[in-house]
C-alpha positions in Angstrom: -0.2 0.0 0.0 2.7 2.3 0.9 4.7 1.5 -2.2 1.7 2.8 -4.2 1.8 6.3 -2.5 3.3 9.4 -4.5 6.3 11.2 -3.5 4.6 14.1 -2.0 2.3 11.5 0.1 5.2 9.9 1.4 6.9 13.1 2.7 3.6 14.2 4.0 3.2 11.3 5.8 7.1 11.4 7.1 6.5 15.2 8.1 2.8 14.1 9.7 4.6 11.3 12.2 7.3 13.5 13.0 4.8 16.7 13.6 2.7 14.4 15.6 5.6 13.5 17.9 6.4 16.8 18.3 3.0 18.0 19.1 2.2 15.3 21.7 5.6 16.5 23.5 4.9 19.8 23.2 1.5 19.1 24.3 2.7 17.1 27.4 5.2 19.9 27.9 2.8 23.0 27.7 0.1 21.1 30.2 3.3 20.3 32.6 4.5 23.7 32.1 1.1 25.4 32.7 0.6 23.2 36.0 3.9 24.3 37.0 3.3 28.0 36.3 -0.3 27.8 38.6 1.9 26.1 41.1 4.4 29.1 41.2 1.5 30.9 41.1 0.1 29.3 44.1 3.5 29.6 45.7 3.6 32.8 45.7 0.1 33.3 46.9 1.1 31.3 49.7 4.0 33.5 50.6 1.7 36.5 50.0 -0.5 35.1 52.5 1.8 34.7 55.5 3.4 37.8 54.4 0.2 39.7 55.5 -0.3 37.1 58.7 3.3 38.5 59.5 1.9 41.7 59.0 -1.3 41.6 60.9 1.1 40.2 64.0 3.3 43.0 63.7 0.7 45.8 63.3 -1.4 44.5 66.7 2.2 44.3 68.1 2.8 47.9 67.4 -0.5 49.0 68.4 -0.1 47.5 71.6 3.9 49.0 72.0 1.9 52.5 71.2 -0.7 51.8 73.6 1.8 50.8 76.3 4.1 53.6 75.7 1.1 56.3 76.3 0.2 54.5 79.3 3.5 54.6 81.0 4.5 58.0 79.6 1.7 59.7 78.9 3.0 61.4 75.8 0.6 61.9 72.8 3.3 60.9 70.3 2.7 57.3 70.8 -0.9 57.8 70.1 0.4 58.1 66.4 1.9 55.2 66.1 -1.1 53.4 68.0 -3.6 54.9 65.3 -1.2 53.9 62.1 -1.1 50.1 63.6 -5.1 50.3 63.8 -5.5 51.2 60.1 -2.6 48.3 59.3 -4.4 45.7 61.4 -7.8 46.1 59.5 -6.0 46.1 56.2 -4.1 43.1 56.9 -7.2 41.4 58.2 -9.0 42.4 55.1 -6.3 41.0 52.8 -6.0 37.6 54.7 -9.6 37.0 54.4 -9.5 37.9 50.7 -6.3 36.0 49.9 -7.8 32.9 52.1 -11.5 33.0 50.2 -10.5 29.7 48.5 -9.5 27.9 51.9 -12.5 27.2 54.2 -10.4 26.3 57.1 -8.4 30.0 56.9 -11.9 31.5 56.7 -13.1 30.2 59.9 -9.7 31.2 61.7 -10.3 34.7 60.1 -13.7 34.8 61.2 -12.6 33.6 64.8 -9.7 36.1 64.6 -11.8 39.4 63.4 -14.0 39.5 66.9 -11.0 38.8 68.9 -8.8 41.2 67.3 -11.8 44.2 67.5 -12.4 43.0 71.4 -8.2 43.4 72.3 -8.1 47.0 70.2 -11.3 47.4 72.4 -9.5 47.1 75.4 -6.6 49.1 74.1 -8.8 52.0 73.4 -10.4 51.8 76.9 -7.2 51.6 78.6 -6.0 54.9 76.9 -9.1 56.4 77.9 -8.7 55.9 81.7 -5.0 56.5 81.4 -6.2 60.1 79.9 -9.2 60.4 82.3 -7.9 58.7 85.7 -4.4 58.2 85.5 -1.9 55.4 84.7 -2.7 53.3 87.9 -6.4 53.2 87.0 -5.3 52.3 83.7 -2.8 49.5 84.7 -5.4 48.0 87.1 -8.0 47.7 84.3 -5.4 46.2 81.9 -4.9 43.5 84.8 -8.7 42.8 84.8 -9.5 42.8 81.1 -6.8 39.8 80.7 -5.0 41.5 77.6 -2.1 39.1 77.8 -4.1 35.9 77.3 -6.5 37.6 74.9 -3.4 38.3 72.8 -1.7 34.8 72.9 -5.0 33.4 71.8 -4.8 35.8 68.6 -1.1 34.7 67.9 -2.0 31.3 68.3 -4.5 31.4 65.3 -2.3 33.5 63.5 0.5 31.0 64.0 -2.1 28.2 63.3 -2.9 29.8 59.9 0.5 30.4 59.2 1.3 26.6 59.6 -1.3 25.7 57.4 0.2 28.4 54.7 3.3 26.7 55.4 2.2 23.0 54.6 0.4 24.2 51.6 3.6 25.7 50.6 5.3 22.6 51.2 3.1 20.2 49.1 3.0 22.7 46.6 6.8 22.9 46.3 6.6 18.9 46.2 4.1 19.3 43.1 6.1 21.7 41.7 9.6 19.5 41.6 7.5 16.9 40.5 6.2 18.4 37.5 9.7 20.1 36.8 11.1 16.4 36.7 8.4 15.3 34.7 8.7 18.1 31.8 12.2 17.5 31.8 11.9 13.8 31.1 9.3 14.3 28.6 11.3 16.7 26.8 14.7 14.5 26.7 13.0 11.0 26.0 10.1 12.6 23.9 13.0 14.2 22.0 15.3 11.2 21.6 11.8 9.1 20.4 11.1 12.1 17.9 14.6 11.7 16.6 14.3 8.1 16.3 11.3 8.2 14.4 12.4 11.1 12.0 15.4 9.0 11.2 13.5 5.7 10.9 10.9 7.2 8.7 14.0 8.9 6.7 15.7 5.9 6.0 12.2 4.5 4.8 11.3 7.1 2.6 14.8 7.5 1.1 14.9 3.9 0.2 11.7 3.6 -1.2 12.1 7.1 -3.0 15.4 5.8 -4.5 13.6 2.7 -6.3 11.1 4.7 -7.3 12.9 7.4 -8.7 15.1 5.1 -10.0 12.2 3.2 -12.3 10.4 7.2 -13.2 14.2 8.0 -14.4 13.8 5.1 -16.7 10.6 6.3 -17.8 11.7 9.3 -18.8 14.5 8.3 -20.5 12.3 6.5 -22.9 9.9 9.1 -23.1 12.6 11.3 -23.8 13.4 9.3 -26.8 10.0 9.3 -27.7 9.7 13.0 -27.6 12.8 13.6 -29.0 11.5 11.6 -32.5 7.9 13.5 -32.2 9.6 16.6 -32.0 11.4 15.9 -35.3 8.1 15.0 -36.9 6.5 18.1 -35.6 9.1 20.4 -36.6 8.7 19.3 -40.4 5.2 19.4 -40.3 5.4 22.8 -39.0 7.9 24.0 -41.8 5.4 22.5 -44.3 2.3 24.1 -42.5 4.0 27.4 -42.7 4.6 27.0 -46.3 1.2 26.1 -47.0 0.1 29.1 -45.0 2.2 31.8 -47.0 0.6 30.3 -50.0 -2.9 30.5 -48.8 -2.4 34.1 -47.6 -1.0 35.1 -51.1 -4.3 33.6 -52.4 -6.5 35.3 -49.6 -4.5 38.6 -50.3 -5.6 38.3 -54.5 -9.4 37.4 -53.2 -9.0 40.3 -50.8 -7.9 42.7 -53.8 -10.9 41.5 -56.3 -13.6 42.0 -53.0 -12.5 45.3 -52.9 -12.6 46.0 -57.0 -16.2 44.3 -56.7 -17.4 46.5 -54.0 -16.1 49.6 -56.0 -18.5 48.4 -58.9 -21.4 47.8 -56.7 -21.1 51.3 -55.2 -21.0 52.7 -58.8 -23.7 50.8 -60.2 -25.8 51.7 -57.2 -25.0 55.4 -57.7 -26.0 55.0 -61.5 -29.2 52.9 -60.3 -30.0 55.8 -57.9 -29.8 58.6 -60.9 -32.0 56.3 -63.2 -34.5 56.2 -60.7 -34.4 59.8 -60.1 -34.6 60.3 -63.7 -37.6 57.8 -63.8 -39.3 60.0 -61.2 -39.0 62.6 -62.9 -40.3 61.3 -66.3 -43.2 59.8 -64.2 -43.8 63.6 -62.9 -44.1 64.9 -66.4 -45.9 62.0 -67.7 -48.6 63.1 -64.7 -48.5 66.5 -65.9 -49.2 65.9 -69.4 -51.9 63.6 -68.6 -53.6 66.2 -66.4 -53.2 68.5 -69.8 -54.6 66.4 -71.8 -57.5 65.9 -69.4 -58.0 69.4 -69.2 -58.1 69.7 -73.2 -60.6 67.1 -73.5 -62.8 68.6 -71.0 -62.3 71.7 -73.0 -63.3 69.8 -76.0 -66.3 68.9 -74.4 -67.3 72.4 -73.3 -66.7 73.3 -77.1 -68.7 70.6 -78.4 -71.6 71.6 -76.1 -71.5 75.3 -76.9 -71.6 74.2 -80.9 -74.7 72.3 -80.3 -76.2 75.1 -78.0 -75.4 77.3 -80.9 -77.1 75.0 -83.5 -80.3 75.0 -81.5 -79.8 78.7 -80.9 -79.6 78.9 -85.2 -82.6 76.7 -85.4 -84.4 79.1 -83.1 -83.6 82.2 -85.0 -84.8 80.3 -88.2 -88.1 80.1 -86.6 -88.5 83.6 -85.9 -87.3 84.8 -89.3 -90.0 82.5 -90.8 -92.3 84.4 -88.7 -90.9 87.7 -89.9 -90.6 86.9 -93.7 -94.5 85.8 -93.0 -94.9 88.8 -91.6 -93.0 90.8 -94.5 -95.3 89.0 -96.6 -98.6 89.9 -95.3 -97.6 93.3 -94.7 -96.2 93.6 -98.6 -99.8 92.1 -99.7 -101.6 94.5 -97.2 -99.4 97.7 -98.8 -100.4 96.6 -102.2 -103.8 96.5 -101.0 -103.4 99.7 -99.4 -101.9 101.4 -102.3 -105.0 100.0 -104.4 -107.3 101.5 -102.0 -105.4 104.4 -101.9 -105.8 104.7 -105.5 -109.7 104.4 -105.5 -109.6 107.3 -103.0 -108.8 110.1 -105.2 -106.5 112.8 -103.7 -107.2 112.1 -100.2 -105.8 108.6 -100.8 -102.5 109.8 -102.0 -100.7 110.2 -98.8 -102.2 106.9 -97.7 -100.8 105.3 -101.1 -97.4 106.9 -100.6 -97.3 105.3 -96.6 -98.4 102.0 -98.1 -95.8 102.4 -100.7 -93.1 102.9 -98.2 -94.6 100.3 -96.1 -94.5 97.8 -98.9 -90.8 98.8 -99.3 -89.9 98.6 -96.0 -91.5 94.6 -95.8 -89.4 94.3 -99.4 -86.5 95.3 -97.3 -87.3 93.0 -94.1 -87.9 90.0 -96.3 -84.4 90.5 -98.3 -82.9 91.1 -95.0 -84.6 87.8 -93.4 -83.4 86.2 -96.6 -80.0 87.0 -95.9 -80.1 86.2 -92.1 -81.4 82.8 -93.1 -78.6 82.2 -95.2 -76.2 83.3 -92.7 -78.0 81.0 -90.4 -77.3 78.2 -92.8 -74.0 79.0 -93.2 -73.7 79.5 -89.5 -75.3 75.8 -88.9 -72.9 74.0 -91.4 -69.8 75.5 -89.6 -71.3 74.5 -86.5 -71.8 70.9 -88.0 -68.3 71.0 -89.2 -66.5 72.0 -85.9 -69.0 69.6 -84.1 -67.9 66.6 -86.3 -63.7 68.0 -86.2 -64.4 68.7 -82.2 -65.7 64.9 -81.6 -62.7 63.6 -83.9 -60.4 65.7 -81.7 -62.5 64.4 -78.6 -61.6 61.0 -80.0 -58.0 62.0 -80.7 -57.4 63.2 -77.2 -58.8 60.1 -75.8 -56.5 57.9 -77.9 -53.9 60.4 -76.6 -55.2 60.1 -73.0 -55.0 56.3 -73.2 -51.7 56.4 -74.8 -50.4 58.4 -71.9 -52.0 56.3 -69.2 -50.1 53.4 -70.9 -46.7 55.6 -71.0 -47.7 56.4 -67.2 -48.1 52.8 -66.3 -44.6 52.0 -68.2 -42.7 54.8 -66.4 -44.2 53.5 -63.3 -43.0 50.1 -64.1 -39.5 51.4 -65.0 -39.4 53.4 -61.8 -40.1 50.3 -59.8 -37.7 47.9 -62.0 -35.3 50.9 -61.4 -36.0 51.0 -57.4 -35.5 47.5 -57.2 -32.1 47.5 -59.2 -31.2 50.1 -56.9 -32.0 48.2 -53.8 -30.4 44.8 -55.6 -27.4 47.0 -56.1 -27.1 48.2 -52.7 -27.7 44.8 -51.3 -24.9 43.6 -53.5 -22.3 46.4 -52.2 -23.6 45.7 -48.6 -22.8 42.0 -49.3 -19.6 43.0 -51.1 -18.4 44.9 -48.0 -19.2 42.2 -45.5 -17.5 39.7 -48.0 -14.6 42.1 -48.0 -14.6 42.6 -44.2 -14.8 38.8 -43.8 -12.3 38.4 -46.0 -9.8 40.7 -44.1 -10.6 38.5 -41.1 -9.8 35.6 -42.7 -6.7 37.3 -43.8 -5.8 38.5 -40.3 -6.6 34.5 -39.2 -4.4 33.6 -41.8 -1.5 35.6 -40.8 -2.4 34.6 -36.9 -2.1 31.1 -38.1 0.9 32.0 -40.3 2.5 33.3 -37.2 1.1 30.4 -34.8 2.6 28.1 -37.5 6.0 29.9 -37.3 6.0 29.8 -33.7 5.2 26.1 -33.8 8.2 25.1 -35.7 10.5 27.5 -33.5 8.8 25.8 -30.3 9.3 22.3 -32.1 13.1 23.1 -32.4 13.0 24.3 -28.7 11.2 20.7 -27.8 13.9 19.1 -29.9 16.5 20.6 -27.6 14.4 20.2 -24.5 13.9 16.6 -25.3 17.6 15.9 -25.8 18.4 17.8 -22.5 15.7 15.7 -20.8 17.8 12.4 -21.6 21.0 13.9 -20.5 19.5 15.0 -17.5 17.3 11.5 -17.2 21.0 10.0 -17.6 22.5 12.2 -14.6 20.0 11.4 -12.3 20.2 7.9 -12.8 23.7 7.8 -12.3 23.2 9.9 -9.0 20.6 7.4 -7.7 22.3 4.4 -8.9 26.3 5.3 -9.0 27.0 1.8 -10.5 25.1 2.7 -13.7 27.1 3.7 -16.8 25.7 5.7 -20.2 
């Protein structure tokens, strides 16, 4: 199983075992060192407790000394010492209570000490007050009655017991400290030796195993280097042929690019010509539409002329009817004038004047009749002219209708021409756009071919470098094999 492990896994396993040994040693050492530090802290704590107990004893002794000095001398300077000692006593008791909060027995002793100390201090205070008010003898007598000596002995005995217990704790903790130190030293020494032995064994195992594995790998590297060298030779030859082919393709693409650009320019010119033709066709369409409108106007005018001529014919006929009436009146008037002349001639002298009038009337009737005949002749001529004009107008109307139909056909032809020219223009634009896209595509293909050509050249260069590297790798494999197996020759 281990023989199939990789080089990195074996190194990791070796370092892992060594690190595990070191971690175990470090953990044990840390634990023991922590215990040792805790023990040293408790030792210092015990010394501090004993110091505070000694301070309490000294403060009580100082208070008694100050009280005795005042009782003997009556000097108030001793009271300063007494008052300072009282403050020190209170502080020492509080410190001892705080420092021994983890020890029930010491707390019991502190609880016993505090009322005894307060009683003793009260006795000292009473003696001082008695000395101040009643004198030294009364104070001495009061001291004897209070039993101050026995009370102080009990206080000192409790303080000594507390100190002895702290001393016993100090001894036990010192033994524990020495044991922890000895154990830690042993763990460091023997653990270090065990770690060194494990590391040496693991190193020997890894070295022998890796030597065999690397030797086998070097053999494979030698064979692979030979194969790589042959492949590099073939790759270099293929890269050279590919580079030559890419150069030929690049030349062809450049020619295709030139042709595409020429086609694009021609397509643009065709599109321009088609646009100009479309403009001209649209202009011709406009002129045809205008001409068609003009012919429509002429046709409408011809229709109006025919209508007017027909009306003129009707009016001529009506005039002819009136002239017939006038001729009839003129003939009847002429007959009446003749009859009047005859009657005037029969009347004699009286009828001469009437005869003259009748003659004038006859003459007038003749003139009217002649004029009416002339008017009839003119009316007949007008009728002939009107008929001729109507016939000519109808012929012109028919010609106008034919021309209008021809112009409509011409307009449709122009519209078809305009539509075809527009389609031609759009097709020319699409051809131009397609040619531009083709030119752009050819440019991109040209760039890609250039990149491929450059890549082929780089591949050729890389193949040469690979061939060189393969040779160096083969040589390096041989050197490595000689290093691992000193007796191996090339």
